[in-house]
Backbone bond lengths (Angstrom), bond angles and torsions (degrees), N, CA, C in turn:
res aa  C-N    CA-C-N  psi(-1)  N-CA   C-N-CA  omega(-1)  CA-C   N-CA-C  phi
1 M - - - 1.466 - - 1.528 109.31 -
2 S 1.329 115.71 136.21 1.457 119.99 -179.80 1.519 110.84 -70.07
3 P 1.334 117.59 150.01 1.466 120.81 179.70 1.528 111.72 -59.88
4 K 1.307 116.14 142.40 1.460 122.03 -179.80 1.520 110.76 -120.03
5 R 1.324 114.12 156.59 1.466 120.72 169.26 1.522 107.08 -93.88
6 I 1.327 115.98 118.03 1.465 121.00 -172.65 1.522 110.21 -121.63
7 V 1.320 116.27 131.46 1.460 121.86 171.20 1.521 107.91 -108.94
8 L 1.324 116.09 124.66 1.458 122.27 176.31 1.516 108.79 -108.43
9 K 1.320 116.83 127.82 1.452 119.80 177.70 1.526 109.77 -107.99
10 F 1.340 115.71 118.70 1.457 122.37 177.84 1.529 108.37 -103.23
11 G 1.317 117.46 115.92 1.454 121.17 178.26 1.516 112.54 -88.90
12 S 1.316 115.65 164.67 1.472 120.79 -179.52 1.516 111.80 -57.84
13 G 1.337 116.21 -36.31 1.457 120.38 -176.05 1.516 114.20 -63.21
14 I 1.337 117.34 -26.22 1.470 119.14 -179.85 1.529 112.15 -102.21
15 L 1.313 116.55 -5.33 1.463 120.31 179.19 1.524 112.54 -97.86
16 T 1.320 116.51 -10.26 1.462 120.49 -175.83 1.518 110.88 -114.48
17 R 1.313 114.85 158.31 1.464 121.11 178.98 1.519 110.45 -66.40
18 K 1.319 115.60 150.05 1.467 119.83 179.26 1.519 111.81 -74.47
19 D 1.352 116.39 -23.88 1.456 120.10 -173.17 1.523 114.44 -107.97
20 A 1.341 116.77 2.55 1.467 118.98 -177.92 1.529 109.49 -158.30
21 P 1.343 116.83 149.28 1.473 120.21 -178.97 1.521 112.41 -80.84
22 E 1.316 116.45 64.87 1.457 120.50 179.74 1.524 109.17 -152.53
23 P 1.337 117.77 158.92 1.456 120.65 -178.63 1.525 112.27 -58.71
24 D 1.324 115.33 147.52 1.454 122.57 179.22 1.527 108.11 -101.12
25 P 1.343 118.95 103.08 1.469 120.73 -175.48 1.523 113.41 -63.68
26 V 1.321 117.64 -33.46 1.464 120.78 178.95 1.521 110.35 -66.99
27 Q 1.311 115.48 -44.79 1.456 120.75 179.14 1.527 111.30 -63.21
28 L 1.322 116.61 -44.50 1.461 120.28 -179.86 1.527 110.81 -63.30
29 R 1.318 116.89 -38.01 1.467 120.47 178.41 1.523 110.64 -61.54
30 K 1.335 116.88 -42.60 1.467 120.44 179.79 1.531 111.37 -64.42
31 L 1.321 116.83 -39.42 1.463 120.36 179.28 1.527 110.62 -66.16
32 V 1.325 116.35 -41.99 1.463 120.36 179.38 1.533 110.38 -65.94
33 E 1.320 117.19 -38.05 1.468 120.29 177.07 1.526 110.75 -60.47
34 A 1.327 116.82 -39.56 1.464 120.50 178.07 1.525 110.84 -64.95
35 V 1.334 116.48 -40.57 1.472 120.81 176.86 1.518 109.88 -60.41
36 A 1.331 116.70 -44.27 1.463 121.25 -179.13 1.528 111.08 -62.44
37 L 1.328 117.29 -39.15 1.461 120.84 178.43 1.527 111.20 -64.70
38 L 1.320 116.36 -40.19 1.462 119.89 178.06 1.525 110.87 -64.11
39 R 1.327 116.30 -43.07 1.459 119.75 178.62 1.526 110.80 -64.02
40 R 1.324 116.02 -39.72 1.461 120.49 179.83 1.529 111.24 -64.17
41 A 1.337 115.85 -29.51 1.464 120.72 179.13 1.524 112.25 -81.01
42 G 1.332 116.60 -1.90 1.454 120.49 175.68 1.510 115.69 98.52
43 H 1.326 117.02 2.59 1.453 120.33 -179.98 1.529 110.87 -81.72
44 S 1.317 116.72 152.01 1.462 122.52 170.83 1.523 108.03 -91.51
45 V 1.319 116.87 132.54 1.464 120.57 -173.88 1.515 110.59 -129.26
46 V 1.322 115.24 131.04 1.459 122.71 170.88 1.523 107.22 -120.71
47 V 1.322 116.64 131.89 1.461 121.70 178.66 1.522 109.03 -104.65
48 V 1.323 116.49 129.31 1.459 121.99 169.09 1.519 106.12 -104.21
49 S 1.306 116.44 111.56 1.464 121.02 -169.77 1.516 112.73 -117.03
50 S 1.311 115.37 128.07 1.457 121.25 165.93 1.518 107.29 -85.35
51 G 1.304 117.16 -166.90 1.452 120.77 173.78 1.509 116.67 105.13
52 A 1.337 118.17 -4.12 1.464 119.08 -179.01 1.526 111.49 -65.30
53 V 1.329 116.14 -45.52 1.469 119.40 -179.89 1.526 110.49 -63.50
54 A 1.336 116.01 -46.48 1.459 119.82 -179.83 1.526 111.49 -60.84
55 S 1.331 116.38 -35.14 1.470 120.65 179.96 1.523 112.18 -71.70
56 G 1.332 117.46 -18.27 1.457 120.96 179.51 1.513 114.28 -92.58
57 L 1.335 117.38 -10.27 1.458 120.13 -176.07 1.531 112.52 -64.45
58 K 1.321 116.88 -50.43 1.469 120.07 -176.65 1.522 112.22 -67.02
59 P 1.348 120.10 -46.52 1.466 119.42 179.10 1.529 113.11 -58.41
60 L 1.333 117.09 -33.75 1.467 120.35 -179.91 1.528 112.45 -96.82
61 E 1.335 115.37 10.50 1.470 122.80 172.36 1.525 113.29 61.18
62 F 1.340 116.03 43.01 1.462 121.33 172.35 1.523 108.83 -96.14
63 K 1.321 116.52 137.60 1.460 121.36 178.36 1.525 111.98 -87.07
64 Q 1.318 116.52 -22.45 1.455 120.67 178.83 1.520 109.66 -151.84
65 R 1.321 115.49 166.25 1.453 121.04 -177.93 1.530 109.70 -69.80
66 P 1.337 117.86 126.70 1.471 120.61 177.47 1.531 110.11 -75.29
67 T 1.310 115.43 177.41 1.471 119.29 -177.04 1.523 113.20 -113.53
68 D 1.336 118.49 -22.08 1.463 118.00 -176.80 1.525 110.32 -80.40
69 V 1.317 114.88 140.45 1.455 121.67 -171.03 1.525 112.41 -63.94
70 T 1.323 117.76 -39.84 1.465 120.29 -177.47 1.527 111.34 -61.90
71 T 1.327 117.01 -43.22 1.464 120.03 178.06 1.524 110.59 -66.80
72 L 1.323 117.68 -38.08 1.462 121.07 176.75 1.527 110.64 -61.11
73 Q 1.316 116.48 -40.29 1.463 120.35 178.29 1.529 110.71 -64.69
74 A 1.328 116.69 -40.41 1.468 120.39 178.04 1.528 110.79 -63.97
75 L 1.329 116.56 -42.46 1.458 120.68 177.62 1.524 111.23 -62.26
76 A 1.332 116.11 -40.64 1.470 120.70 179.45 1.523 110.89 -63.91
77 A 1.329 116.54 -39.99 1.469 120.69 -179.42 1.528 111.06 -61.67
78 V 1.328 116.06 -40.41 1.467 120.47 178.38 1.530 110.64 -76.51
79 G 1.314 115.38 -45.24 1.459 120.23 -174.47 1.511 114.51 -67.92
80 Q 1.337 117.78 -30.11 1.458 120.32 -178.04 1.527 111.69 -59.84
81 T 1.320 116.98 -39.36 1.467 119.85 179.73 1.530 110.85 -66.19
82 H 1.333 116.64 -40.09 1.466 120.43 178.34 1.527 110.38 -65.68
83 L 1.325 116.36 -41.15 1.459 121.05 -178.78 1.523 111.34 -64.03
84 M 1.328 116.90 -46.36 1.463 120.44 -179.72 1.525 111.81 -66.49
85 H 1.334 116.40 -35.53 1.466 119.32 176.73 1.524 110.04 -62.12
86 A 1.332 116.60 -40.56 1.464 120.66 178.92 1.523 111.01 -64.05
87 Y 1.337 116.74 -44.45 1.470 119.98 177.92 1.526 110.90 -61.39
88 E 1.315 116.59 -46.26 1.464 120.50 -178.13 1.531 110.80 -60.96
89 S 1.319 117.14 -44.10 1.462 121.17 -178.24 1.530 111.19 -63.22
90 L 1.325 116.31 -43.00 1.462 120.21 -177.58 1.523 112.13 -74.63
91 L 1.320 117.20 -39.50 1.465 120.00 178.66 1.521 111.42 -66.24
92 R 1.331 116.10 -33.63 1.460 119.99 -179.52 1.524 111.22 -59.91
93 D 1.329 117.11 -30.86 1.464 121.17 178.44 1.526 111.72 -63.17
94 H 1.329 116.37 -19.94 1.463 121.56 -179.37 1.528 111.61 -109.29
95 G 1.329 115.92 14.04 1.457 119.63 -179.48 1.513 113.55 73.64
96 L 1.326 117.12 23.54 1.464 122.15 -177.27 1.524 110.11 -118.98
97 H 1.329 115.60 164.14 1.460 121.90 178.45 1.518 109.54 -132.54
98 V 1.319 115.37 149.92 1.458 120.38 178.51 1.527 109.93 -90.95
99 A 1.335 115.33 142.17 1.467 121.55 171.03 1.521 107.01 -119.90
100 Q 1.310 116.63 115.08 1.464 120.96 -176.62 1.517 111.09 -86.21
101 L 1.329 116.10 129.66 1.463 121.48 172.69 1.523 107.70 -126.03
102 L 1.320 116.56 114.09 1.453 122.11 175.14 1.521 107.87 -100.99
103 V 1.315 116.76 121.41 1.463 120.93 -173.51 1.525 110.29 -130.77
104 T 1.308 114.96 167.93 1.456 123.03 168.61 1.523 106.87 -124.29
105 H 1.315 116.53 165.63 1.464 119.53 -179.67 1.528 110.92 -63.68
106 E 1.307 116.90 -26.55 1.471 119.96 178.16 1.524 111.84 -64.61
107 D 1.331 117.13 -26.48 1.464 120.54 179.45 1.524 111.89 -63.77
108 F 1.333 116.71 -23.24 1.460 120.30 179.39 1.523 111.98 -92.87
109 E 1.323 115.75 -11.71 1.460 119.74 -175.74 1.526 113.02 -106.53
110 N 1.319 117.24 -29.28 1.458 120.81 -178.08 1.522 109.94 -71.13
111 E 1.320 117.02 128.07 1.463 120.85 -173.54 1.521 113.02 -67.55
112 D 1.321 117.10 -19.83 1.459 120.07 176.38 1.529 112.17 -87.58
113 R 1.348 116.16 -42.47 1.460 120.11 -174.96 1.522 112.83 -78.76
114 A 1.323 117.54 -37.77 1.460 120.46 -174.50 1.533 113.48 -55.64
115 P 1.334 119.59 -48.39 1.471 118.67 179.20 1.525 112.62 -62.62
116 R 1.332 117.01 -31.79 1.464 120.00 179.55 1.522 111.02 -70.42
117 V 1.333 116.37 -40.62 1.461 119.98 178.64 1.525 109.81 -62.55
118 K 1.318 116.63 -46.02 1.465 120.10 -179.58 1.527 111.30 -64.41
119 A 1.326 117.04 -39.45 1.458 120.49 179.75 1.528 111.11 -62.91
120 V 1.334 116.32 -41.68 1.469 120.05 178.81 1.522 110.13 -66.08
121 L 1.328 116.99 -43.37 1.457 120.73 -179.90 1.531 111.01 -62.18
122 D 1.319 116.19 -46.08 1.466 119.78 178.38 1.523 111.43 -62.30
123 R 1.319 116.52 -38.69 1.466 119.90 179.94 1.529 110.61 -67.25
124 L 1.315 117.46 -41.21 1.459 120.57 179.32 1.525 111.14 -61.73
125 I 1.338 116.51 -39.16 1.455 120.39 -178.84 1.527 111.32 -64.25
126 E 1.323 116.60 -25.82 1.468 119.65 178.31 1.527 112.04 -66.02
127 F 1.328 116.90 -23.50 1.462 120.84 176.63 1.531 107.98 -86.35
128 T 1.315 116.19 107.94 1.467 119.82 -172.95 1.523 113.17 -66.56
129 Q 1.320 117.88 -15.12 1.466 120.68 -179.07 1.530 112.43 -94.67
130 V 1.339 117.14 5.61 1.465 120.95 -175.26 1.531 111.13 -113.22
131 V 1.326 116.12 137.36 1.465 122.53 173.80 1.529 108.07 -118.70
132 P 1.334 118.64 109.87 1.467 120.04 175.63 1.525 110.98 -68.43
133 V 1.319 116.01 131.96 1.465 122.03 175.25 1.522 107.10 -119.72
134 I 1.316 115.84 118.02 1.459 122.33 -173.93 1.525 109.93 -108.46
135 N 1.303 115.49 137.54 1.466 121.56 172.70 1.520 107.41 -142.44
136 E 1.320 115.81 154.93 1.461 116.74 173.28 1.522 108.24 -69.94
137 N 1.313 115.85 144.46 1.459 121.36 179.08 1.527 108.56 -75.35
138 D 1.343 115.16 78.51 1.463 120.88 -172.65 1.522 113.88 -66.28
139 S 1.327 117.70 -17.03 1.461 118.42 179.57 1.529 111.45 -74.03
140 V 1.350 116.80 -16.24 1.469 119.70 177.90 1.522 112.36 -125.71
141 A 1.336 117.65 -23.95 1.470 121.45 179.32 1.517 108.58 -109.75
142 I 1.311 117.26 150.19 1.459 119.52 -173.89 1.526 113.62 -123.92
143 E 1.318 118.10 -1.55 1.464 118.88 -173.58 1.523 111.98 -60.12
144 E 1.349 117.69 -47.85 1.452 119.74 -177.86 1.527 112.34 -74.22
145 L 1.339 117.31 -19.01 1.457 118.80 174.18 1.516 110.87 -70.66
146 R 1.323 115.53 -27.80 1.461 119.73 -178.19 1.521 112.80 -97.08
147 Y 1.323 116.69 -34.40 1.453 120.45 -174.26 1.525 110.76 -134.64
148 G 1.333 116.58 134.99 1.446 120.25 157.77 1.510 120.75 85.81
149 D 1.319 120.40 -12.46 1.457 120.71 175.62 1.527 112.72 47.49
150 N 1.319 116.94 42.76 1.466 123.01 177.07 1.525 114.54 75.36
151 D 1.320 118.90 3.30 1.467 120.09 177.01 1.526 110.21 -61.01
152 K 1.304 116.14 -50.51 1.464 120.47 179.97 1.521 110.79 -61.64
153 L 1.338 116.29 -40.34 1.457 119.93 179.77 1.527 110.47 -62.15
154 S 1.320 117.77 -42.22 1.468 120.36 -179.16 1.518 111.21 -63.00
155 S 1.316 116.92 -37.73 1.461 120.68 177.70 1.525 111.02 -65.29
156 R 1.315 115.85 -42.55 1.464 119.82 -179.52 1.520 110.82 -66.15
157 V 1.316 116.29 -39.81 1.460 119.92 177.43 1.532 110.24 -62.87
158 A 1.329 116.36 -44.34 1.461 120.72 -178.45 1.526 111.72 -60.73
159 R 1.320 116.35 -44.44 1.465 119.99 179.37 1.521 111.07 -69.72
160 F 1.299 115.14 -43.82 1.469 122.21 -177.22 1.522 111.04 -61.18
161 W 1.341 115.94 -41.62 1.456 122.75 -176.42 1.532 112.40 -83.26
162 G 1.334 116.75 -14.55 1.459 120.23 -176.04 1.514 112.13 74.60
163 A 1.337 116.03 41.14 1.462 120.87 -178.43 1.523 111.11 -67.87
164 D 1.327 115.17 153.25 1.463 120.79 173.35 1.520 110.90 -84.68
165 V 1.328 115.75 -36.71 1.464 121.05 -175.08 1.523 110.25 -139.42
166 L 1.326 116.13 137.73 1.463 123.35 169.92 1.520 107.11 -116.54
167 I 1.336 116.32 122.24 1.461 121.12 177.44 1.518 108.75 -110.73
168 L 1.314 115.81 115.89 1.463 122.33 177.52 1.523 107.71 -96.23
169 L 1.315 116.03 111.65 1.457 121.06 -177.68 1.521 109.43 -97.23
170 T 1.319 115.39 126.50 1.449 120.81 -173.68 1.520 109.67 -139.07
171 S 1.323 117.57 -173.90 1.462 120.63 -179.76 1.520 111.93 -80.41
172 A 1.326 117.39 -15.92 1.462 122.20 179.05 1.528 110.11 -93.59
173 P 1.343 117.80 155.18 1.468 120.75 179.75 1.521 113.42 -78.04
174 G 1.320 116.57 0.07 1.456 122.43 -178.43 1.511 108.68 150.20
175 L 1.315 117.16 -162.84 1.461 121.25 175.05 1.514 107.70 -80.65
176 L 1.320 116.85 109.93 1.457 121.14 -173.82 1.526 111.77 -69.76
177 R 1.323 115.48 146.13 1.465 120.49 175.83 1.526 109.97 -62.57
178 D 1.339 115.43 -39.62 1.457 121.97 -179.86 1.520 107.51 -142.73
179 M 1.352 116.79 113.99 1.460 120.83 -178.02 1.531 112.19 -57.59
180 K 1.341 117.03 -26.57 1.454 120.82 -178.17 1.525 111.85 -88.36
181 K 1.333 116.77 -7.41 1.463 121.34 179.88 1.523 109.58 -131.71
182 P 1.340 117.46 69.63 1.465 120.53 -176.85 1.526 113.35 -60.30
183 E 1.347 116.54 -22.62 1.457 119.45 -178.91 1.536 111.91 -65.16
184 E 1.328 117.04 -18.07 1.462 120.40 178.93 1.528 112.21 -75.60
185 G 1.332 115.96 -12.85 1.460 119.81 174.51 1.513 113.70 81.87
186 P 1.337 115.42 176.77 1.464 120.00 -176.05 1.524 113.04 -85.25
187 I 1.324 115.20 161.28 1.456 122.02 171.87 1.527 107.00 -72.52
188 P 1.333 119.33 124.50 1.473 119.94 -175.27 1.521 114.17 -64.16
189 V 1.333 116.89 -43.80 1.461 121.31 -176.92 1.524 109.66 -138.85
190 V 1.310 116.09 133.99 1.465 121.80 173.89 1.519 107.18 -117.19
191 A 1.307 115.83 110.96 1.461 120.55 -176.35 1.522 111.91 -73.86
192 D 1.337 117.00 -32.11 1.464 121.01 -177.06 1.523 109.22 -132.89
193 V 1.326 116.10 99.72 1.464 120.53 -177.58 1.520 111.46 -64.83
194 D 1.332 117.56 -27.66 1.465 120.41 -179.56 1.532 111.32 -59.39
195 E 1.335 116.42 -31.36 1.464 120.04 -176.12 1.528 113.08 -78.73
196 V 1.342 117.56 -21.03 1.463 119.08 -173.88 1.524 113.86 -101.48
197 I 1.327 117.07 -13.02 1.460 118.61 -176.20 1.520 112.06 -57.80
198 H 1.317 116.69 -42.81 1.462 118.65 -175.17 1.524 112.58 -73.50
199 H 1.347 118.00 -9.46 1.460 120.95 178.41 1.533 111.74 -88.56
200 A 1.310 116.88 -17.18 1.468 120.04 -175.41 1.522 110.87 -79.56
201 E 1.291 116.23 143.47 1.452 121.72 176.62 1.510 109.78 -96.63
202 E 1.305 116.72 143.90 1.464 121.19 177.52 1.518 109.08 -78.44
203 E 1.340 115.56 117.35 1.456 120.78 178.36 1.518 107.99 -130.27
204 K 1.311 117.55 128.27 1.461 122.24 -177.37 1.513 110.30 -121.84
205 S 1.320 115.97 138.55 1.462 120.88 175.91 1.519 109.27 -83.70
206 A 1.309 115.72 170.74 1.466 120.35 -179.17 1.521 111.58 -67.70
207 L 1.339 117.05 -30.85 1.464 120.23 -176.36 1.509 112.58 -103.11
208 G 1.315 118.41 -25.13 1.453 120.99 -179.29 1.511 111.00 -93.30
209 T 1.322 116.65 162.20 1.461 120.64 176.83 1.515 110.40 -114.23
210 G 1.313 117.41 -4.57 1.460 120.48 -179.45 1.513 110.80 -91.76
211 G 1.294 117.12 179.99 1.451 125.03 177.47 1.511 106.66 -161.82
212 M 1.343 116.99 -177.21 1.457 118.83 -178.35 1.524 111.35 -64.63
213 I 1.326 117.74 -33.51 1.462 119.59 177.07 1.525 110.12 -59.75
214 S 1.325 115.87 -45.59 1.462 120.85 179.74 1.521 110.95 -60.16
215 K 1.323 116.77 -41.21 1.456 120.43 -179.41 1.521 111.78 -68.69
216 L 1.318 116.37 -39.54 1.463 119.16 179.00 1.527 111.65 -67.06
217 R 1.312 116.32 -34.48 1.468 118.46 175.95 1.519 110.98 -66.68
218 A 1.334 115.61 -38.27 1.467 119.53 176.51 1.521 110.03 -64.99
219 V 1.336 116.72 -42.13 1.467 121.26 177.13 1.520 110.29 -60.93
220 Q 1.313 115.84 -44.54 1.463 120.37 -179.90 1.520 111.03 -56.43
221 D 1.317 116.04 -45.84 1.463 120.97 179.31 1.523 111.13 -63.93
222 A 1.333 116.48 -43.43 1.462 120.58 -175.25 1.526 112.18 -70.15
223 V 1.328 117.34 -46.99 1.474 118.93 -176.67 1.520 111.12 -65.62
224 H 1.324 116.90 -34.48 1.463 119.24 176.73 1.525 111.02 -68.78
225 G 1.340 116.19 -18.86 1.456 120.99 175.97 1.518 112.91 -94.55
226 G 1.337 116.63 9.07 1.457 120.23 176.02 1.506 115.82 88.41
227 V 1.339 117.17 19.24 1.469 121.28 -178.37 1.527 109.57 -111.18
228 E 1.314 117.39 123.22 1.457 121.19 174.00 1.527 108.89 -66.25
229 C 1.324 117.42 141.36 1.466 120.58 -179.07 1.520 111.14 -124.99
230 I 1.313 114.53 150.54 1.459 122.68 177.11 1.520 108.07 -136.42
231 I 1.330 117.03 132.20 1.460 122.10 170.04 1.514 106.76 -110.04
232 A 1.333 116.72 124.95 1.461 121.29 -176.63 1.517 109.89 -147.91
233 S 1.312 116.00 168.64 1.458 121.30 -179.91 1.517 111.39 -77.20
234 G 1.306 115.81 124.44 1.460 120.60 175.47 1.509 112.22 -77.75
235 R 1.332 117.12 -10.22 1.460 120.87 176.78 1.524 111.38 -79.37
236 H 1.310 116.91 -5.06 1.465 122.30 175.72 1.524 107.73 -123.63
237 A 1.328 114.75 62.14 1.463 120.67 -175.04 1.525 112.06 -63.59
238 E 1.336 116.95 -22.39 1.459 119.71 -178.11 1.525 112.79 -63.46
239 Q 1.345 117.00 -19.41 1.457 119.11 -178.09 1.539 113.27 -90.93
240 I 1.327 117.59 -1.92 1.464 119.87 -176.28 1.530 112.65 -57.03
241 P 1.341 119.59 -47.85 1.468 118.15 178.21 1.525 112.98 -59.48
242 S 1.341 117.46 -36.85 1.462 119.53 -179.55 1.528 111.77 -71.12
243 L 1.337 117.24 -25.22 1.462 119.62 176.11 1.520 110.43 -61.96
244 I 1.320 116.31 -38.61 1.461 120.74 178.79 1.525 110.83 -65.71
245 D 1.326 116.31 -29.01 1.466 120.86 -179.43 1.523 112.62 -86.70
246 G 1.344 116.88 4.62 1.464 119.90 177.01 1.508 114.90 92.86
247 H 1.336 117.29 10.86 1.464 120.91 -178.46 1.523 109.55 -115.11
248 G 1.331 116.00 -168.28 1.454 120.71 176.61 1.510 113.50 88.84
249 I 1.339 115.11 167.85 1.464 122.56 179.35 1.515 108.25 -94.71
250 C 1.326 117.32 117.47 1.458 120.71 -174.52 1.524 109.45 -172.45
251 T 1.312 115.54 179.89 1.464 122.40 168.08 1.513 108.00 -117.89
252 R 1.324 116.51 128.29 1.466 122.05 -179.17 1.522 110.32 -106.11
253 F 1.324 114.03 141.81 1.458 121.38 178.78 1.541 107.22 -125.06
254 P 1.327 118.17 104.14 1.465 120.45 -178.57 1.512 111.34 -61.56
255 A 1.329 114.94 147.13 1.467 120.59 -179.58 1.518 110.34 -77.32
256 A 1.329 114.44 147.47 1.452 119.56 171.72 1.536 107.92 -76.88
257 A 1.312 116.74 157.55 1.469 120.10 179.35 1.518 109.48 -63.71
258 R 1.334 115.45 133.14 1.456 119.63 178.13 1.517 109.76 -76.89
259 S 1.320 114.77 138.24 1.464 119.09 -179.67 1.512 110.55 -80.02
């Protein structure tokens, strides 16, 4: 298989423990191992990672996620350093290094900044030992704190970078056939994401701000930009490499033809 440009989106819900408002080191290790396998297979990988706020809760002695934006920004400022340290430590075990990019949506729209961001990203990818990890700069920007848990950001990165595949990893195994009957499993392929958006229910976790609606909107944006999308369970990180090979349990959204 030819090398691909892959964007992986890690949401707060899959980066944190199920029983406590703090990062899950076992889960993060599994996700990093999957990234390392993709790099070893010759693929270029960019990670869009949430988790800064969740990583700041324990150091600042919060028992749960607050609601006011200023406190969330303070938590993100503290948590981002802890999150990047965790990525660096785990990637180092695979001979890799993390490159942190904190961005805002304006960085993709400003005619002066956008080419610089893309140039840096492309240059980082040339270093085979580096994995760029992108997050919104939540200490100064608030859009992802209020909406989307980085879903929209991952879509913009995928289109901006010219990715082949965007994988949105969430707590669900994909877009379920019936939200009330998860045992029936996900829809394998959705040919037209526009038709399914209105069927999805908005569901939010205690730590995340996104939901399936948010992910489908991100998919809609990405596929219309020529990027294939996959929604899959981040709790089964071991299947990530097989998703690229066309296997695994997930929902696939074929890309529209690029103009």
